[in-house]
C-alpha positions in Angstrom: 66.7 -150.6 -65.2 63.6 -148.7 -66.4 61.6 -150.2 -63.6 64.1 -148.8 -61.1 63.9 -145.3 -62.6 60.1 -145.2 -63.1 59.0 -147.3 -60.1 56.2 -144.8 -59.4 54.3 -146.2 -62.4 53.8 -149.5 -60.6 51.7 -147.7 -57.9 48.7 -147.9 -60.2 49.8 -150.0 -63.1 46.3 -150.8 -64.2 45.4 -147.2 -64.7 48.8 -146.5 -66.4 48.2 -149.4 -68.9 44.7 -148.2 -69.6 46.1 -145.0 -71.3 49.9 -145.3 -71.7 50.2 -142.2 -73.8 48.5 -140.0 -71.3 50.4 -141.5 -68.4 53.8 -141.1 -70.2 53.0 -137.5 -70.9 51.8 -136.5 -67.5 55.0 -134.6 -66.5 55.8 -131.3 -64.9 54.7 -128.6 -67.3 57.7 -126.4 -66.2 60.2 -128.9 -67.6 62.0 -127.9 -70.8 60.4 -129.5 -73.8 63.5 -131.5 -74.6 63.5 -133.2 -71.2 59.7 -133.7 -71.2 60.1 -135.6 -74.5 62.9 -137.8 -73.2 61.1 -138.7 -70.0 57.8 -139.4 -71.8 59.6 -141.7 -74.2 61.2 -143.6 -71.4 58.0 -144.0 -69.5 56.1 -145.1 -72.6 58.7 -147.7 -73.5 58.3 -149.2 -70.1 54.5 -149.3 -70.1 54.3 -150.7 -73.6 56.9 -153.4 -72.8 54.9 -154.4 -69.6 51.7 -154.5 -71.6 53.4 -156.5 -74.4 55.1 -159.1 -72.1 52.0 -159.5 -70.0 49.8 -160.2 -73.0 47.7 -157.0 -72.3 48.7 -155.5 -75.7 48.8 -157.3 -79.0 51.3 -156.5 -81.7 49.0 -153.9 -83.4 48.5 -152.1 -80.1 52.2 -152.1 -79.4 53.2 -150.7 -82.8 50.4 -148.1 -82.8 51.2 -146.8 -79.4 54.9 -146.4 -80.3 53.9 -144.8 -83.6 51.4 -142.4 -82.0 54.0 -141.3 -79.6 56.5 -140.7 -82.4 53.9 -138.5 -84.2 53.2 -136.5 -81.0 56.9 -136.1 -80.2 57.7 -135.0 -83.7 54.8 -132.6 -83.7 55.9 -131.1 -80.3 59.5 -130.8 -81.5 58.4 -128.9 -84.6 56.2 -126.5 -82.5 59.0 -126.0 -80.0 61.6 -125.3 -82.7 59.3 -122.7 -84.3 58.3 -121.2 -80.9 61.9 -120.8 -79.8 62.7 -118.8 -82.9 59.5 -116.8 -83.3 57.6 -116.9 -80.0 54.5 -115.0 -81.2 54.0 -116.8 -84.5 51.6 -119.6 -85.3 53.4 -122.9 -85.8 52.4 -123.3 -89.5 54.1 -123.7 -92.8 56.3 -126.6 -91.7 55.1 -130.3 -92.0 56.6 -133.7 -91.5 55.5 -136.6 -93.8 55.9 -140.0 -92.1 57.3 -142.8 -94.3 58.1 -146.4 -93.6 56.9 -148.0 -90.4 55.9 -144.7 -88.8 53.7 -144.0 -91.8 51.9 -147.3 -91.4 51.9 -147.0 -87.6 54.1 -150.1 -87.2 57.1 -148.8 -85.4 59.4 -151.0 -83.3 60.6 -150.3 -79.8 63.9 -149.1 -81.3 62.9 -147.9 -84.8 64.3 -144.9 -86.5 61.7 -142.5 -88.0 62.1 -141.6 -91.7 60.2 -138.3 -92.2 60.3 -135.9 -95.1 60.2 -132.3 -94.0 58.5 -129.8 -96.3 57.7 -126.1 -95.8 55.7 -123.4 -97.4 57.8 -120.2 -97.9 54.7 -118.1 -97.9 53.5 -119.0 -94.4 56.6 -120.3 -92.6 57.4 -118.0 -89.6 60.8 -116.3 -90.1 62.9 -113.9 -88.2 63.3 -110.4 -89.6 65.4 -110.3 -92.8 65.6 -114.2 -92.8 64.8 -116.0 -96.0 62.3 -118.9 -95.6 64.8 -121.5 -97.0 67.3 -120.7 -94.2 64.6 -120.6 -91.5 63.3 -124.0 -92.6 66.7 -125.6 -92.4 67.3 -124.2 -88.9 63.9 -125.4 -87.7 64.7 -128.8 -89.2 68.1 -129.0 -87.4 66.5 -128.0 -84.1 63.8 -130.7 -84.5 66.5 -133.3 -85.0 68.5 -132.1 -82.1 65.4 -132.2 -79.8 64.6 -135.7 -80.8 67.9 -137.6 -81.0 70.5 -135.9 -79.0 71.4 -137.9 -75.8 71.8 -136.8 -72.2 71.3 -138.5 -68.8 67.6 -139.1 -69.6 68.4 -140.9 -72.8 67.0 -139.7 -76.1 63.6 -139.5 -77.8 64.2 -141.2 -81.2 66.6 -141.4 -84.1 65.7 -139.4 -87.1 66.8 -140.5 -90.6 66.1 -137.9 -93.4 67.8 -139.8 -96.2 64.5 -140.7 -97.9 64.0 -137.1 -99.0 64.7 -136.4 -102.7 68.4 -136.5 -103.6 69.5 -136.3 -99.9 73.2 -135.9 -100.8 72.5 -132.4 -102.4 69.2 -131.2 -101.0 68.6 -129.3 -97.7 66.9 -131.3 -94.9 63.7 -129.3 -95.4 62.2 -128.8 -98.9 59.9 -126.1 -100.3 56.6 -127.9 -100.9 56.2 -127.0 -104.5 59.8 -128.0 -105.3 59.2 -131.4 -103.6 56.0 -131.8 -105.7 57.8 -131.0 -108.9 60.5 -133.5 -108.1 58.0 -136.4 -107.6 56.1 -135.4 -110.7 59.1 -135.3 -113.0 62.4 -136.8 -111.5 61.6 -139.3 -108.8 63.1 -142.8 -109.0 60.7 -145.8 -109.2 61.5 -147.2 -105.7 60.3 -143.9 -104.2 56.7 -144.8 -105.3 56.8 -147.8 -102.9 58.0 -145.6 -100.1 54.9 -143.4 -100.4 52.5 -146.3 -100.1 52.8 -145.8 -96.3 53.1 -142.0 -96.3 50.9 -139.7 -94.2 51.1 -136.2 -92.8 52.0 -136.9 -89.2 53.2 -133.6 -87.6 53.4 -129.9 -87.9 51.1 -128.2 -90.3 48.9 -131.1 -91.3 47.0 -129.1 -93.9 50.3 -128.4 -95.7 51.2 -132.1 -95.4 47.9 -133.3 -96.8 48.2 -130.8 -99.7 51.6 -132.3 -100.5 50.4 -135.9 -100.4 47.3 -135.1 -102.5 49.4 -133.4 -105.1 51.8 -136.4 -105.5 49.0 -139.0 -105.4 49.1 -139.6 -109.2 52.8 -140.3 -108.9 52.2 -143.0 -106.3 49.0 -144.6 -107.5 49.1 -144.9 -111.3 46.3 -146.5 -113.3 48.9 -147.5 -115.9 51.2 -149.8 -113.9 54.9 -149.0 -114.1 56.5 -152.4 -114.1 59.9 -150.8 -113.9 59.0 -150.0 -110.3 58.1 -153.6 -109.7 61.4 -154.8 -111.2 63.3 -152.3 -109.0 61.7 -153.5 -105.8 62.7 -157.0 -106.7 66.2 -155.8 -107.5 66.4 -154.1 -104.1 65.3 -157.4 -102.5 68.1 -159.3 -104.3 70.7 -156.7 -103.3 69.6 -156.9 -99.7 70.0 -160.7 -99.8 73.4 -160.3 -101.3 74.6 -157.6 -98.9 73.4 -159.5 -95.8 74.5 -162.9 -97.1 76.0 -163.8 -93.8 72.6 -163.5 -92.1 70.5 -165.2 -94.8 70.8 -168.8 -93.5 68.1 -169.5 -91.0 69.3 -170.2 -87.5 71.3 -168.2 -84.9 72.5 -165.0 -86.5 69.5 -164.9 -88.9 68.3 -161.4 -89.8 64.5 -161.3 -89.2 64.2 -158.1 -91.2 66.5 -158.6 -94.2 66.9 -162.4 -94.3 65.4 -164.5 -97.0 61.8 -165.2 -95.9 61.9 -162.3 -93.4 60.0 -159.1 -92.6 61.2 -157.1 -95.6 60.0 -159.7 -98.1 56.5 -159.8 -96.6 56.4 -156.0 -96.9 57.7 -156.0 -100.5 55.2 -158.7 -101.5 52.3 -156.6 -100.3 53.7 -153.4 -101.8 54.3 -154.9 -105.2 50.7 -156.0 -105.4 49.5 -152.7 -104.1 51.5 -150.8 -106.8 50.1 -153.1 -109.5 46.4 -152.8 -108.5 46.1 -149.8 -106.1 46.0 -147.3 -108.9 42.7 -148.7 -110.0 41.3 -149.8 -106.6 41.6 -147.2 -103.8 40.5 -149.9 -101.3 44.0 -151.5 -101.7 45.9 -148.4 -100.6 46.1 -149.3 -97.0 49.5 -148.6 -95.3 49.8 -151.3 -92.6 51.3 -154.6 -93.9 48.8 -157.0 -92.5 45.9 -154.8 -93.4 47.3 -154.6 -97.0 47.6 -158.4 -97.2 44.0 -158.8 -96.0 42.7 -156.3 -98.5 44.6 -157.9 -101.4 43.2 -161.3 -100.5 39.7 -160.0 -100.0 39.8 -158.4 -103.5 41.2 -161.6 -105.0 44.6 -160.1 -105.9 46.6 -162.7 -104.0 45.9 -166.2 -102.7 44.0 -166.1 -99.4 46.1 -168.9 -97.9 49.3 -167.1 -98.8 48.0 -163.9 -97.3 47.1 -165.6 -94.1 50.5 -167.3 -93.9 52.4 -164.1 -94.5 50.3 -162.2 -92.0 50.9 -164.9 -89.3 54.6 -164.9 -90.1 54.7 -161.1 -89.9 53.2 -161.2 -86.4 55.7 -163.8 -85.2 58.7 -162.0 -86.7 57.7 -158.6 -85.4 57.0 -160.0 -81.9 60.4 -161.7 -81.7 62.0 -158.5 -83.2 60.5 -156.6 -80.3 62.0 -159.1 -77.8 65.4 -158.5 -79.4 65.1 -154.7 -79.0 63.9 -154.9 -75.4 67.4 -155.9 -74.5 69.5 -152.8 -74.0 67.3 -150.8 -76.5 69.3 -152.0 -79.4 68.3 -151.3 -83.0 68.8 -154.9 -84.0 66.8 -157.5 -86.1 69.3 -160.3 -85.8 68.9 -163.4 -83.7 71.9 -163.7 -81.3 74.6 -166.2 -82.2 75.4 -167.0 -78.6 73.3 -169.7 -76.9 72.7 -167.7 -73.7 71.6 -164.6 -75.4 69.3 -166.5 -77.8 67.8 -168.4 -74.8 67.1 -165.1 -73.2 65.2 -163.9 -76.3 63.2 -167.2 -76.4 62.2 -166.8 -72.7 61.0 -163.2 -73.4 58.9 -164.7 -76.2 57.4 -167.2 -73.7 59.3 -170.2 -75.0 61.5 -172.7 -73.2 64.8 -172.1 -75.0 66.5 -171.2 -78.2 65.7 -174.5 -79.9 62.0 -173.9 -79.4 62.3 -170.4 -80.8 64.1 -171.6 -83.9 61.5 -174.3 -84.6 58.7 -171.9 -84.1 60.1 -169.5 -86.6 61.4 -172.0 -89.2 58.1 -172.9 -91.0 57.2 -169.2 -91.3 60.6 -168.3 -92.8 60.4 -171.2 -95.3 56.8 -170.3 -96.3 57.6 -166.6 -96.8 60.7 -167.4 -98.8 58.7 -169.7 -101.1 55.9 -167.2 -101.6 58.2 -164.3 -102.3 60.4 -166.4 -104.7 57.4 -167.4 -106.7 56.6 -163.7 -107.1 60.0 -162.7 -108.2 60.5 -165.8 -110.5 63.4 -166.5 -112.7 63.9 -164.4 -115.8 63.5 -166.2 -119.1 66.8 -166.8 -120.9 67.5 -164.1 -123.5 67.2 -164.8 -127.2 70.5 -165.2 -129.1 71.9 -162.0 -130.4 73.4 -163.7 -133.5 70.9 -163.8 -136.4 72.3 -167.2 -137.5 71.5 -168.6 -134.1 68.2 -166.8 -133.7 66.5 -167.9 -136.9 66.5 -171.7 -136.0 65.1 -170.7 -132.6 62.2 -168.9 -134.3 61.6 -171.9 -136.5 61.7 -174.2 -133.5 59.2 -172.0 -131.7 56.7 -172.5 -134.5 56.9 -169.4 -136.8 55.5 -170.2 -140.3 58.1 -167.7 -141.7 61.2 -167.7 -139.4 63.1 -165.5 -141.9 60.4 -162.9 -141.9 60.2 -162.9 -138.1 64.0 -162.6 -137.9 63.9 -159.5 -140.1 61.4 -157.8 -137.8 63.2 -158.7 -134.6 66.5 -157.5 -136.1 64.8 -154.2 -137.0 63.7 -153.8 -133.4 67.1 -154.5 -132.1 68.5 -151.9 -134.5 66.4 -149.2 -132.8 64.8 -148.0 -135.9 61.6 -146.9 -134.2 61.3 -143.9 -131.9 60.1 -146.1 -129.1 63.4 -148.2 -129.3 66.0 -145.5 -129.6 67.0 -145.5 -125.9 69.2 -148.2 -124.4 66.6 -148.6 -121.6 63.9 -149.4 -124.2 66.0 -151.9 -126.0 67.0 -153.6 -122.7 63.3 -153.8 -121.7 62.6 -155.3 -125.2 65.3 -157.9 -124.7 63.8 -159.0 -121.4 60.4 -159.3 -123.1 61.5 -161.0 -126.3 61.5 -164.6 -125.1 57.9 -164.4 -123.9 56.8 -162.3 -126.7 58.1 -164.6 -129.4 56.6 -167.6 -127.6 53.2 -165.9 -127.6 53.4 -165.0 -131.3 54.6 -168.4 -132.2 51.6 -170.0 -130.5 49.2 -167.6 -132.2 46.9 -169.0 -135.0 48.8 -166.9 -137.5 52.2 -166.1 -136.1 53.3 -164.0 -139.1 50.2 -161.9 -138.9 50.6 -161.4 -135.2 54.3 -160.2 -135.2 53.7 -158.1 -138.3 50.8 -156.2 -136.7 52.8 -155.8 -133.5 55.6 -154.4 -135.5 53.2 -151.9 -137.1 51.9 -151.0 -133.7 55.4 -150.5 -132.3 56.3 -148.2 -135.2 53.7 -145.7 -134.0 54.5 -145.7 -130.3 56.5 -142.7 -129.0 57.6 -144.7 -126.0 57.3 -148.4 -125.1 59.4 -149.1 -122.0 56.5 -149.5 -119.6 54.5 -151.3 -122.3 57.3 -153.9 -122.6 57.6 -154.3 -118.9 53.8 -154.8 -118.6 53.9 -157.6 -121.2 57.0 -159.1 -119.5 55.2 -159.3 -116.2 51.9 -160.6 -117.6 52.3 -163.8 -119.7 48.5 -164.1 -120.0 48.3 -160.6 -121.4 50.9 -161.4 -124.1 48.7 -164.3 -125.3 45.6 -162.2 -125.4 47.4 -159.3 -127.2 48.7 -161.8 -129.7 45.1 -163.1 -130.3 43.9 -159.5 -130.7 46.6 -158.7 -133.2 45.8 -161.9 -135.2 42.0 -161.6 -135.2 40.8 -158.1 -134.5 42.0 -155.3 -136.9 39.7 -152.8 -135.2 41.2 -153.4 -131.8 44.7 -153.8 -133.2 44.5 -150.4 -134.8 43.3 -148.8 -131.6 46.1 -150.5 -129.7 48.6 -149.1 -132.2 47.4 -145.6 -131.4 47.1 -146.0 -127.6 49.1 -149.0 -126.2 47.9 -148.0 -122.7 44.6 -149.6 -123.6 46.2 -152.9 -122.8 46.5 -151.8 -119.2 42.8 -152.3 -118.8 43.2 -156.0 -119.4 45.5 -156.5 -116.4 42.7 -157.6 -114.1 40.7 -160.7 -114.7 37.6 -158.6 -114.1 38.2 -157.0 -117.6 36.8 -160.2 -119.1 33.6 -160.1 -116.9 30.3 -158.4 -117.8 30.3 -154.7 -117.7 28.9 -153.2 -114.5 25.4 -151.7 -114.4 24.9 -148.1 -115.4 24.8 -146.5 -111.9 28.2 -148.1 -111.1 29.6 -146.9 -114.4 28.4 -143.4 -113.8 30.1 -143.5 -110.4 33.4 -144.5 -112.0 33.2 -141.9 -114.8 32.1 -139.1 -112.5 34.7 -139.8 -109.9 37.3 -137.0 -110.0 39.6 -135.1 -107.7 38.4 -131.8 -106.3 39.1 -128.8 -108.4 39.5 -130.6 -111.7 38.3 -128.7 -114.7 35.9 -129.6 -117.5 38.6 -130.7 -119.9 40.0 -133.1 -117.3 36.5 -134.6 -117.0 36.3 -135.1 -120.8 39.7 -136.8 -120.7 38.7 -139.0 -117.8 35.5 -140.2 -119.4 37.2 -140.9 -122.7 40.0 -142.9 -121.1 37.5 -145.0 -119.2 35.1 -145.5 -122.1 37.8 -146.5 -124.6 39.4 -148.8 -122.0 36.1 -150.5 -121.3 35.1 -150.8 -125.0 38.4 -152.3 -125.8 38.0 -154.8 -123.0 34.6 -155.8 -124.3 36.1 -156.4 -127.7 38.8 -158.5 -126.1 36.0 -160.6 -124.5 34.8 -161.6 -127.9 38.4 -162.4 -129.1 39.0 -164.4 -125.9 35.7 -166.2 -126.2 34.7 -165.0 -122.7 31.3 -163.5 -123.5 28.2 -163.9 -125.7 28.4 -161.1 -128.3 24.8 -160.2 -127.6 25.8 -159.5 -123.9 28.8 -157.6 -125.2 26.5 -155.4 -127.3 24.4 -154.6 -124.2 27.6 -153.8 -122.4 28.6 -151.3 -125.1 25.2 -149.6 -124.6 25.6 -149.4 -120.9 29.0 -147.7 -121.2 27.5 -145.2 -123.8 24.6 -144.4 -121.6 26.8 -143.8 -118.6 29.1 -141.6 -120.7 26.1 -139.6 -121.9 24.9 -139.1 -118.4 28.3 -137.9 -117.0 29.3 -135.7 -120.0 25.9 -134.1 -120.4 25.8 -133.2 -116.7 29.4 -131.8 -116.8 28.6 -129.8 -120.0 25.4 -128.4 -118.5 27.3 -127.4 -115.3 30.0 -125.7 -117.5 27.4 -124.0 -119.7 25.4 -122.7 -116.6 28.5 -120.8 -115.3 28.1 -118.4 -118.2 24.4 -118.5 -119.0 22.7 -119.7 -115.9 19.5 -121.8 -116.1 16.2 -121.6 -117.8 13.7 -121.6 -115.0 11.4 -124.7 -114.8 13.2 -126.2 -117.8 15.8 -128.9 -118.5 17.5 -130.8 -121.2 16.3 -134.3 -122.1 18.1 -136.7 -124.4 16.2 -139.3 -126.3 18.1 -142.2 -127.8 17.0 -144.1 -130.9 18.3 -146.9 -133.1 20.8 -149.3 -131.6 21.5 -147.0 -128.7 17.8 -146.8 -127.9 17.6 -150.6 -128.2 20.6 -151.1 -125.9 22.5 -153.2 -128.4 25.5 -151.3 -129.8 28.4 -152.7 -131.7 32.0 -151.5 -131.3 31.6 -149.1 -134.2 28.0 -147.9 -133.5 27.0 -144.2 -133.8 24.7 -142.7 -131.2 21.3 -141.7 -132.6 20.2 -138.9 -130.3 17.4 -136.3 -130.2 17.8 -133.3 -127.9 14.6 -132.0 -126.2 13.9 -129.4 -123.6 11.0 -129.0 -121.1 9.2 -125.8 -120.2 8.3 -122.7 -122.3 10.1 -122.1 -125.5 10.0 -118.3 -124.9 11.6 -118.4 -121.5 15.1 -116.9 -120.8 18.0 -118.1 -118.8 19.0 -116.3 -115.6 22.8 -116.1 -116.0 25.3 -113.3 -116.5 24.9 -113.8 -120.3 21.2 -114.7 -120.6 19.8 -116.5 -123.6 16.4 -117.3 -124.9 15.3 -121.0 -124.3 15.6 -122.0 -128.0 19.0 -120.5 -128.5 20.1 -121.7 -125.0 19.2 -125.4 -125.7 20.5 -125.4 -129.2 23.9 -124.2 -128.1 23.8 -126.5 -125.1 23.0 -129.4 -127.5 26.0 -128.5 -129.6 28.2 -128.5 -126.6 26.9 -131.9 -125.5 27.5 -133.3 -129.0 31.0 -132.0 -128.9 31.6 -133.5 -125.5 30.5 -136.9 -126.8 32.3 -136.8 -130.2 35.3 -134.4 -130.3 38.6 -136.3 -130.1 41.0 -135.3 -127.3 44.4 -136.7 -126.2 42.6 -139.7 -124.8 41.1 -140.5 -128.2 37.7 -140.1 -129.8 34.5 -141.2 -128.2 31.3 -141.6 -130.3 30.0 -140.3 -133.6 26.7 -138.6 -132.8 23.9 -138.7 -135.4 21.1 -136.2 -134.8 19.3 -136.5 -138.2 16.3 -138.3 -136.7 15.2 -135.1 -134.9 12.0 -133.3 -136.0 12.5 -132.0 -139.6 15.8 -133.8 -139.8 19.0 -131.9 -140.7 16.9 -128.8 -141.6 15.3 -128.5 -138.2 16.8 -127.0 -135.0 19.2 -129.3 -133.0 17.0 -129.1 -129.9 13.2 -128.7 -129.8 10.8 -128.2 -127.0 8.8 -131.1 -125.6 5.6 -129.5 -126.9 7.1 -129.0 -130.4 8.3 -132.6 -130.5 4.9 -133.9 -129.5 3.1 -131.7 -132.1 5.5 -132.8 -134.8 5.2 -136.5 -134.0 1.4 -136.3 -133.8 0.9 -134.2 -136.9 3.8 -134.1 -139.4 6.2 -137.0 -138.8 6.6 -139.6 -141.6 6.3 -143.3 -141.3 10.1 -143.8 -141.2 10.2 -141.4 -138.2 7.6 -143.4 -136.4 9.5 -146.6 -137.2 12.5 -145.0 -135.5 10.3 -144.1 -132.6 9.7 -147.7 -131.8 13.2 -147.9 -130.4 13.2 -144.6 -128.7 14.3 -144.4 -125.0 15.0 -141.4 -122.8 18.6 -141.7 -121.5 19.2 -138.3 -119.8 17.0 -136.0 -117.8 15.2 -136.0 -114.5 12.8 -138.9 -113.9 9.8 -136.5 -114.4 11.2 -135.3 -117.7 12.0 -138.7 -118.9 8.5 -139.9 -118.0 7.0 -137.0 -119.9 9.0 -137.8 -123.1 8.1 -141.5 -122.8 4.4 -140.7 -122.5 4.6 -138.8 -125.8 6.3 -141.6 -127.5 3.8 -144.1 -126.1 0.8 -142.0 -127.2 2.2 -141.6 -130.7 3.0 -145.3 -131.2 -0.4 -146.3 -129.9 -2.2 -144.2 -132.5 -1.8 -140.5 -131.9 -0.2 -140.0 -135.3 -1.3 -139.3 -138.9 -2.9 -142.1 -140.8 -0.4 -143.3 -143.4 0.1 -146.4 -145.6 2.7 -147.9 -143.3 3.4 -150.9 -145.4 3.8 -149.0 -148.7 6.0 -146.4 -147.0 8.2 -149.0 -145.4 8.6 -151.0 -148.6 9.6 -147.9 -150.6 12.0 -146.8 -147.9 13.7 -150.2 -147.8 14.1 -150.3 -151.6 15.7 -146.8 -151.6 18.0 -147.9 -148.8 19.1 -151.0 -150.7 19.8 -148.9 -153.8 21.9 -146.2 -151.9 23.5 -148.3 -149.2 24.5 -151.7 -150.6 26.1 -154.5 -148.4 29.8 -154.1 -147.8 30.5 -157.7 -148.5 29.2 -161.3 -148.4 29.1 -161.3 -144.6 27.3 -158.0 -144.1 24.7 -159.4 -141.6 23.1 -156.0 -141.4 22.5 -154.9 -145.0 22.4 -158.1 -147.0 18.9 -159.2 -148.2 17.5 -161.1 -145.3 19.8 -159.4 -142.9 19.1 -157.4 -139.7 17.7 -154.3 -141.6 15.0 -156.5 -143.2 14.3 -158.0 -139.9 14.0 -154.6 -138.2 11.7 -153.3 -141.0 9.5 -156.4 -140.6 9.3 -155.9 -136.8 8.6 -152.1 -137.0 5.8 -152.5 -139.6 4.1 -155.1 -137.5 4.4 -153.0 -134.4 3.0 -149.9 -136.0 0.2 -151.7 -137.9 -1.0 -153.7 -134.9 0.0 -151.1 -132.3 1.6 -153.7 -130.1 4.9 -155.1 -128.8 6.4 -151.7 -128.2 9.8 -152.1 -126.5 13.1 -150.6 -127.5 14.9 -153.9 -127.3 14.5 -155.6 -130.7 14.9 -159.1 -129.4 12.2 -158.6 -126.8 9.9 -157.1 -129.4 10.3 -160.1 -131.7 9.5 -162.4 -128.8 6.3 -160.5 -128.1 5.2 -160.6 -131.7 5.8 -164.3 -131.8 3.8 -164.8 -128.6 0.9 -162.9 -130.2 1.0 -165.0 -133.4 2.0 -162.1 -135.5 5.5 -163.2 -136.5 7.3 -166.4 -137.6 8.6 -168.5 -134.7 11.9 -168.8 -136.5 12.6 -165.0 -136.1 14.0 -165.1 -132.5 16.8 -167.5 -133.5 17.4 -165.4 -136.7 17.8 -162.3 -134.6 20.3 -163.9 -132.3 22.4 -165.3 -135.1 22.4 -162.1 -137.1 23.1 -160.0 -134.0 26.0 -162.2 -132.8 27.5 -162.1 -136.3 27.2 -158.3 -136.6 28.8 -157.6 -133.2 31.6 -160.1 -133.9 32.3 -159.1 -137.5 32.5 -155.4 -136.6 35.7 -156.4 -134.7 37.3 -159.2 -136.7 36.0 -158.5 -140.3 34.8 -154.9 -140.5 34.9 -155.1 -144.3 32.4 -158.0 -144.2 34.8 -160.2 -146.3 35.6 -163.8 -145.3 38.6 -163.7 -142.9 41.4 -166.2 -142.6 40.8 -169.7 -141.4 41.9 -169.0 -137.9 39.6 -166.1 -137.5 36.8 -168.1 -139.1 37.1 -170.5 -136.1 36.8 -167.6 -133.7 33.6 -166.4 -135.4 32.1 -169.9 -135.3 32.8 -170.1 -131.6 31.3 -166.6 -131.0 28.0 -167.4 -132.7 27.8 -170.9 -131.0 28.4 -173.1 -134.1 30.9 -175.9 -134.6 32.6 -174.7 -137.8 32.9 -172.0 -140.4 30.9 -174.1 -142.9 28.1 -174.2 -140.3 28.3 -170.4 -140.0 28.0 -169.9 -143.7 25.2 -172.4 -144.0 23.3 -170.9 -141.0 23.7 -167.4 -142.3 22.3 -168.4 -145.7 19.4 -170.3 -144.2 18.6 -167.4 -141.7 18.7 -164.8 -144.5 16.3 -166.9 -146.5 13.9 -167.1 -143.6 14.0 -163.4 -142.9 13.7 -162.5 -146.5 10.6 -164.7 -146.9 9.1 -163.2 -143.7 9.7 -159.7 -144.9 8.4 -160.5 -148.4 5.2 -161.9 -146.9 4.7 -158.8 -144.8 5.3 -156.5 -147.8 2.5 -158.2 -149.8 0.2 -157.9 -146.8 0.1 -161.6 -145.8 
């Protein structure tokens, strides 16, 4: 029929197919806009169908052409509606947000469009004495009329506005700020999935982009809301139930809603996008097949499953189009009648209905299996009767079933703030079977459930936390191990349960990225965010990454020495980002000191790039340029005051706790003149002090000094001073006597915490460090901030015992591990003893104790020999 009405298109079909949109729109400019749209739609439908059936256009081209026309038609309808009412006004202040298949540019021949209409009351053109809210509704109604009312030329497209917030009570066009407020505070979980494919498609695109940018945190959350995932699965189940008559594959099967159909492919992709897209923007692609490819490339879904779903999607959508070519029907159901089904098969290039069914069958079966494996079956609930529950706890493996029963009954009673709502208790009941199984399998089940109970008692809300654990069985096991073994991490988790979110991805148990990558993550922020937001952002990332590093030790995934280097990389990136942000904030008021800059010098474990979970940051603040210069801002300051205040701000940025938690303790007592000296000194003052006045202990500290912030030129200048001093530009002192005296005083005032204090015990890391630094300063050699490398160099030069590299590795691994699992340096329980043995590479706890004793003896003898001058 269309060929008869648009036969002129056949005169130069090749040219028409080369640019269908332009060809469809080349109509008499004097025609009313409503008629131009209808005729253009009719012409485009014919051209796309010809290109489709001939094989000229693939599925992607077909859906994108149809979607691009929908965008253009909607845009022209908005402009026409505004122009009809206010002819001289600019068509601004009114925007359409495309959702669904229009948003992902995947429209069918006969698809509805599902836009959300928003307007800006401040800029929307209105008639005299007309309020913007009334004008927006009238414009919206006219847009719908232009697009979907029918006449002899047909219609343009059906418009469905029911995806807007609360469609039963809200107007068809919403004030943009009210819409933003709704999505920030009241939106239902399923609405997040709807916005995966959203884009500003028509009208005032700037307004539309503003709206989408404002609600982005609602859609893409770093902390996954597993309630959304559950709701999407529930929607899928309800669809299956509602369309039960078209679930069985064969004639009458619903390609869109049937089990193993189009909707389940879309939901499969969207669920994984919601889980991972908050952390990985590369996964936020709207088109279904593109999303599957991105998820597979990132390792989030199985590559074979992704390929199978993508192939099925192409087949289903192609056949769906053949169905809709017949009489322009909005249908997704295979015909029941033989003749009608044969006709669809022939449009798809197949012999008959039997060939069509057999072509689709393996795709339907594969999609159904993949989606069913995602949804899974819920674990059976635990008995509600205490008499029935206690035997189940004993059967699961709890050492004290009665104690575990009391805790579970306390949860069910809703005694904690996080458990007072019915929704929270329902989420707990869904989690309990898996949670109890994880605790029962823990090395110390009583310890695990008791610590979880203590953590739960401090949480203000726990629904999302429960849903996360329900959806991630592996995470339950790891959390159980953390609660059993690592009081330091368990205490942090009790304060901020969202730290567990960082362990969702397997990459959390991989080595920490290099410093430039970490800086990029920490510095990434939305335009216009303020300084306090940046502080929160860095704290959240740092705490999450440090927690993950601790979990690596608990899980046995990493060498503790590598973990210590990871801690240091995280700290260095945080220093870089927070110092830069603080400087920028400070300069707004005080400007800059010309030809001058702040430099930060790290010492101690930070300088040596080997932090523990609990390490302080030993920092010295320096500045280049003249000390008598003045800043050029609105509130100028002399250089000394300027940099001392700036150093205070940087210290606060690194150490003051915010809502996201604390960051680091900063120790600046190693600066020139110690606590009595200024917080920041000029580079010249630092050089003069080190060359003329510094004591032996300060030069020992300088052996692990490393510039961590400042321009390359400034860092090089600081490093040059350090190198000159270490190689001899310093006062002549009795290094050995000074070091021995200092070590004795340290032993008297700072005794070991316990029998496992690998740092402070005689023959521990402190003695090893003293021995290394004395040899470095006396022989003016082996200067490198990394203690392990310095030891290797001293051994290579015949200055140190060959047993010391192994001693360093054992003591370092013990220190890093014990800071997490036995921070009091007392022997832990048997199960944690096994974890420590694994972490340090020994077969048993007895071997750990014996190796520690032997190593301490070797280090003590080495240090004693150096003290007496051997």
